[in-house]
C-alpha positions in Angstrom: 7.2 5.0 -0.4 10.9 5.1 -1.1 12.4 8.4 -2.4 15.8 9.2 -4.0 17.3 12.3 -5.5 18.3 11.9 -9.1 19.4 14.5 -11.7 17.9 14.6 -15.2 20.5 14.3 -17.9 20.8 16.8 -20.7 18.9 14.3 -22.9 16.0 14.1 -20.5 16.9 10.6 -19.0 16.9 9.6 -15.4 18.1 6.3 -14.0 16.1 4.3 -11.5 18.2 3.1 -8.6 19.0 -0.7 -8.7 17.4 -1.3 -5.3 14.1 0.1 -6.5 14.3 -1.9 -9.8 14.9 -5.1 -7.8 12.0 -4.3 -5.4 9.5 -4.2 -8.2 11.1 -6.7 -10.6 12.3 -4.3 -13.4 15.1 -5.4 -15.7 17.0 -3.5 -18.3 15.1 -3.4 -21.6 11.6 -3.7 -19.9 9.1 -1.4 -21.7 7.8 1.5 -19.6 4.8 3.8 -19.9 5.4 7.5 -19.1 2.4 9.8 -18.4 1.8 13.2 -16.9 -0.9 14.0 -14.4 -1.3 17.3 -12.5 2.3 18.4 -12.9 3.7 14.9 -11.9 5.5 12.5 -14.2 4.4 8.9 -13.7 6.5 6.0 -14.9 4.9 2.5 -14.9 5.7 -0.9 -16.4 4.0 -1.1 -19.8 1.4 -3.9 -20.1 -0.2 -4.2 -23.5 -4.0 -4.3 -23.3 -6.7 -5.3 -25.7 -8.3 -2.2 -27.1 -11.7 -4.0 -27.2 -12.0 -5.6 -23.8 -9.0 -4.3 -21.7 -7.6 -7.8 -21.2 -3.8 -8.0 -20.6 -3.4 -11.8 -21.2 -2.3 -13.2 -24.6 -2.3 -9.7 -26.2 -0.7 -9.2 -29.6 0.0 -6.0 -31.5 -1.9 -5.5 -34.8 -1.6 -2.3 -36.7 -0.2 -0.6 -33.6 -3.1 -1.7 -31.3 -3.4 -4.5 -28.8 -5.9 -7.3 -29.4 -6.4 -10.4 -27.3 -7.0 -13.9 -28.7 -10.6 -13.9 -27.6 -11.5 -10.7 -29.4 -9.5 -11.7 -32.4 -11.5 -14.9 -32.7 -14.8 -12.9 -32.4 -13.6 -10.5 -35.1 -12.7 -13.4 -37.4 -16.1 -15.0 -36.8 -17.8 -11.7 -37.6 -15.9 -11.2 -40.8 -16.5 -14.8 -41.9 -20.3 -14.2 -41.6 -21.0 -15.0 -38.0 -23.3 -13.0 -35.8 -22.1 -9.9 -33.9 
């Protein structure tokens, strides 16, 4: 694991060193997910997931939630009178 010392700005921001960004393929503007666990701050690439099945492929946002094409088709079929 690579470690670097960085200072937090007065606005709470911290920059990720360019070598680390290159190593994991991050680019400026990439969405990130920030979480807290046991006194640690965890920063990960944000990958939208379907709220129904957890799939990360072909996910679109709807009303602030992620839904994949497969679950969307199932929901449409159900709403149009299909079986559940």
